[in-house]
C-alpha positions as CSV (number, residue, x, y, z in Angstrom):
1,M,-0.1,-0.1,0.1
2,S,1.4,3.6,-0.9
3,E,0.7,7.0,0.1
4,S,-0.4,7.7,-3.3
5,A,-3.1,4.8,-3.6
6,L,-4.5,5.8,-0.1
7,F,-4.8,9.5,-1.3
8,R,-6.0,8.7,-4.9
9,T,-9.3,7.4,-3.6
10,H,-9.7,10.5,-1.2
11,C,-9.2,12.7,-4.1
12,V,-11.9,11.4,-5.9
13,Q,-14.5,12.0,-3.4
14,T,-13.2,15.8,-2.9
15,Q,-13.6,16.3,-6.5
16,K,-17.1,15.0,-6.6
17,R,-17.9,17.4,-3.7
18,L,-16.5,20.2,-5.4
19,E,-19.5,19.9,-8.2
20,G,-22.1,22.4,-8.3
21,H,-20.0,25.2,-6.3
22,S,-19.5,28.4,-8.1
23,L,-16.3,29.5,-5.8
24,V,-13.8,27.5,-3.6
25,F,-10.7,28.1,-1.7
26,S,-7.7,26.3,-1.9
27,L,-5.7,26.7,1.3
28,Q,-2.2,25.6,0.9
29,D,0.2,25.3,4.1
30,T,2.9,23.0,5.4
31,S,2.8,21.0,8.4
32,E,6.0,19.4,10.2
33,L,5.5,15.8,11.3
34,N,8.0,15.5,14.5
35,V,8.6,11.8,15.0
36,D,11.7,12.2,17.5
37,S,10.5,9.8,19.8
38,H,10.6,6.9,17.1
39,K,14.2,6.2,17.3
40,K,14.2,3.2,15.0
41,T,12.3,4.9,12.2
42,E,14.2,5.2,8.9
43,G,14.1,7.5,5.9
44,L,13.5,10.6,8.1
45,G,14.9,13.9,7.4
46,S,15.4,16.8,9.5
47,I,12.3,19.3,9.9
48,S,14.5,22.3,11.8
49,K,15.2,25.4,10.0
50,A,18.7,24.7,11.1
51,Y,18.8,21.6,9.8
52,H,19.6,20.1,13.2
53,K,19.8,16.3,13.4
54,H,17.7,16.1,16.6
55,K,14.4,17.3,14.9
56,M,13.8,14.4,12.7
57,G,10.5,13.8,10.8
58,L,8.7,14.4,7.6
59,M,7.3,17.3,5.7
60,L,3.5,17.4,4.7
61,H,2.2,19.7,2.1
62,A,-1.5,19.9,1.7
63,S,-4.1,22.0,-0.1
64,L,-7.4,21.9,1.7
65,M,-10.5,22.9,-0.6
66,V,-13.4,25.1,1.3
67,T,-16.4,26.6,0.0
68,Q,-16.8,30.5,0.5
69,E,-19.1,29.7,3.7
70,G,-16.0,27.7,5.2
71,L,-17.5,24.2,4.9
72,P,-14.3,21.5,4.0
73,L,-14.8,19.8,0.9
74,G,-11.4,17.6,1.3
75,L,-8.0,17.6,0.0
76,S,-6.9,18.2,-3.5
77,S,-3.3,17.6,-3.2
78,L,-1.2,15.9,-0.9
79,K,2.9,15.8,-0.7
80,C,4.9,14.3,1.8
81,W,8.9,14.2,1.8
82,S,11.8,13.7,4.0
83,R,14.3,16.8,3.8
84,V,18.3,15.9,3.0
85,S,20.4,16.7,5.9
86,R,22.8,19.5,5.1
87,E,25.8,20.9,7.6
88,E,26.4,24.3,6.1
89,P,26.6,27.9,7.5
90,P,23.9,30.4,6.8
91,Q,25.9,32.1,4.3
92,E,26.3,28.8,2.3
93,K,22.7,27.8,2.5
94,Q,21.6,31.2,1.2
95,R,24.2,31.1,-1.8
96,R,22.9,27.4,-2.4
97,L,19.1,28.6,-2.4
98,Y,19.9,31.8,-4.8
99,Q,21.6,29.7,-7.0
100,S,19.1,27.1,-7.2
101,T,16.2,26.8,-9.8
102,M,12.7,26.7,-8.6
103,K,12.4,22.9,-9.6
104,E,15.4,22.2,-7.5
105,K,13.9,24.1,-4.2
106,E,11.0,23.1,-1.9
107,S,9.1,25.9,-3.0
108,I,8.0,24.2,-6.3
109,K,5.6,22.5,-3.9
110,W,3.2,25.5,-4.3
111,I,3.3,25.5,-7.9
112,E,2.7,21.7,-8.5
113,T,0.0,21.8,-6.0
114,L,-1.9,24.6,-8.2
115,Y,-1.6,22.7,-10.9
116,E,-3.0,19.4,-9.5
117,T,-5.7,21.6,-8.0
118,A,-6.7,23.2,-11.0
119,A,-7.0,20.0,-12.6
120,L,-9.7,18.9,-10.3
121,I,-12.0,21.8,-10.3
122,P,-15.3,21.8,-12.5
123,K,-15.4,24.2,-15.5
124,D,-17.5,26.9,-14.2
125,T,-16.0,27.1,-10.9
126,C,-13.8,29.7,-9.7
127,L,-10.5,28.9,-7.8
128,I,-8.9,31.2,-5.4
129,T,-5.6,29.8,-3.7
130,L,-4.9,31.4,-0.1
131,G,-1.4,31.4,1.1
132,D,0.7,32.7,3.9
133,R,4.2,34.6,3.3
134,E,5.6,31.5,2.4
135,A,3.6,31.4,-1.1
136,D,5.1,34.9,-1.9
137,I,6.6,33.6,-5.3
138,F,6.5,35.0,-8.4
139,E,6.2,31.7,-10.2
140,L,3.3,31.2,-8.3
141,F,1.6,34.3,-9.5
142,R,2.4,33.7,-13.0
143,V,1.3,29.9,-13.2
144,A,-1.9,31.1,-11.1
145,S,-2.9,33.7,-13.7
146,S,-1.7,31.4,-16.9
147,L,-4.5,28.6,-15.6
148,K,-7.0,31.7,-15.3
149,T,-7.4,30.8,-11.5
150,F,-7.0,33.8,-8.7
151,F,-4.8,34.3,-5.5
152,I,-4.7,36.1,-2.0
153,I,-1.3,35.8,-1.0
154,R,0.6,37.9,2.0
155,N,3.2,39.8,1.1
156,R,6.7,38.4,2.3
157,K,9.0,41.3,1.7
158,D,9.0,44.6,-0.3
159,R,8.5,44.0,-4.1
160,K,9.5,45.8,-7.1
161,F,6.4,47.5,-8.5
162,I,5.4,49.0,-11.6
163,D,2.2,51.4,-11.1
164,E,-0.6,51.7,-13.9
165,K,1.1,54.9,-15.4
166,G,4.2,52.7,-15.8
167,K,6.1,54.5,-12.8
168,K,8.9,52.0,-11.1
169,T,8.5,51.9,-7.5
170,T,8.3,49.3,-4.7
171,V,5.2,47.7,-3.4
172,Q,5.3,49.6,-0.2
173,T,6.2,53.0,-1.6
174,A,3.3,53.1,-3.7
175,L,0.7,51.9,-0.9
176,S,2.1,54.4,1.2
177,K,0.9,57.3,-1.0
178,T,-2.4,55.8,-1.3
179,P,-5.2,57.3,0.3
180,I,-7.3,55.2,3.0
181,L,-10.3,53.6,1.4
182,K,-11.9,52.4,4.6
183,T,-11.3,51.6,8.2
184,I,-12.7,48.5,9.6
185,A,-13.0,46.5,12.6
186,L,-11.0,42.7,12.7
187,T,-11.6,40.1,15.3
188,L,-8.4,38.5,16.3
189,P,-8.6,35.2,17.8
190,K,-6.5,34.0,20.6
191,N,-3.2,32.5,19.4
192,Q,0.3,31.7,21.2
193,Q,1.3,34.9,20.7
194,R,-1.9,37.3,21.9
195,V,-5.2,37.6,23.7
196,A,-8.2,37.8,21.5
197,R,-9.1,41.5,20.7
198,T,-10.5,43.8,18.2
199,A,-8.3,45.4,15.7
200,Y,-9.4,48.9,13.9
201,V,-7.5,48.7,10.7
202,D,-7.1,51.4,7.7
203,I,-7.2,49.6,4.2
204,R,-5.4,51.1,1.2
205,S,-5.5,49.4,-2.2
206,I,-3.5,49.8,-5.4
207,S,-3.0,48.2,-8.7
208,G,0.1,47.6,-11.2
209,W,2.4,44.9,-12.2
210,L,4.8,42.8,-10.5
211,P,7.9,42.2,-12.7
212,I,10.1,39.1,-12.2
213,R,13.1,40.0,-9.4
214,N,15.3,36.9,-10.0
215,N,16.1,35.4,-13.6
216,L,17.3,32.4,-11.8
217,V,14.1,31.0,-10.9
218,Y,13.9,29.5,-14.4
219,G,17.4,28.3,-14.4
220,P,20.4,29.6,-16.3
221,T,20.2,26.8,-19.0
222,N,16.7,26.6,-19.5
223,K,16.1,27.2,-22.9
224,D,12.7,28.9,-22.2
225,A,13.8,31.1,-19.7
226,S,13.7,34.2,-22.1
227,R,10.3,33.8,-22.9
228,H,9.6,34.6,-18.9
229,I,12.6,37.3,-17.9
230,H,10.8,40.1,-19.0
231,E,7.3,38.7,-17.7
232,K,5.1,40.7,-15.3
233,V,1.9,39.9,-13.4
234,H,-1.1,42.1,-12.8
235,V,-2.1,42.2,-9.5
236,S,-3.8,44.6,-6.6
237,A,-1.8,45.4,-3.6
238,I,-3.7,45.8,-0.5
239,S,-2.5,47.4,2.9
240,V,-4.0,46.4,6.2
241,K,-2.7,48.5,8.9
242,E,-3.7,48.7,12.5
243,Q,-4.5,52.4,14.0
244,P,-2.5,52.6,17.4
245,P,-3.1,49.2,19.1
246,P,-3.1,48.7,22.8
247,E,0.3,49.8,24.6
248,G,2.7,46.8,24.7
249,V,1.0,44.9,21.5
250,A,2.2,44.3,18.2
251,P,0.1,46.0,15.4
252,V,-1.7,44.1,12.8
253,E,0.2,45.1,9.3
254,W,-0.3,42.9,6.2
255,V,0.1,43.3,2.7
256,L,-2.0,40.9,0.3
257,L,-1.0,40.3,-3.3
258,T,-4.1,39.5,-5.4
259,N,-4.9,39.3,-9.0
260,L,-8.5,39.7,-8.2
261,T,-10.1,43.2,-8.6
262,A,-9.9,45.5,-5.5
263,T,-10.7,49.0,-6.9
264,D,-12.9,50.2,-4.4
265,A,-13.8,49.8,-0.4
266,F,-15.9,47.0,-0.9
267,E,-13.8,44.8,-3.3
268,A,-10.7,45.4,-0.8
269,E,-12.6,44.5,2.5
270,E,-13.8,41.6,0.5
271,K,-10.2,40.1,-0.1
272,V,-8.9,41.0,3.4
273,N,-12.0,39.0,4.9
């Protein structure tokens, strides 16, 4: 019995549940399966960020399909793997990752999962991929748009940006010069870092293009790379910034990137929600 055989039957049922829904969300995220206590288990890798040997286990990346009302419909993709244990200083790791192509990185999980999920979606169903800051990848944006699907991804770091008038700037700079569309109240649930509270946030939105930042994403020897090097993806960037929070509390400050429209207060608030 294999992982793929087990998952295949589940995937068939997920596809059936997707029928009849005009809009569905694909929630992509990665889990770490820590099996330190199973001393004799073989085939494991390091799951810690520093690749320490004492945190052994497996990585699991999944896409959970849910309706707009939050009803779970099942998984559309599932990937499980063990990492290669490496003993390397931070600078060496950074150099290796910078020179690696997308297909050589774990980040390819986001793109492969998107392809697998899009293949399950009924013809008349709108697919929106939701992801945290780890999903802030140009290739994911490009592929989602090419498949005529949508995404709402939290921005990880300030990106190059070209506004509608063709001016080159950055996402953060462009948003800082944009007027507030609306102030809304967000209910923040309790977690390990905070108590439950209500945050009042200002919403701003601007549309333009994200150009590719690193040509090496397609690989230095990729014959098709020249087709993509000058590509850009049209997005709406939405700023969610809290007004002065309670003393001693970290403010809410998000930037969301989406290829859905967010030209007015109603559309921008919808994407934030």
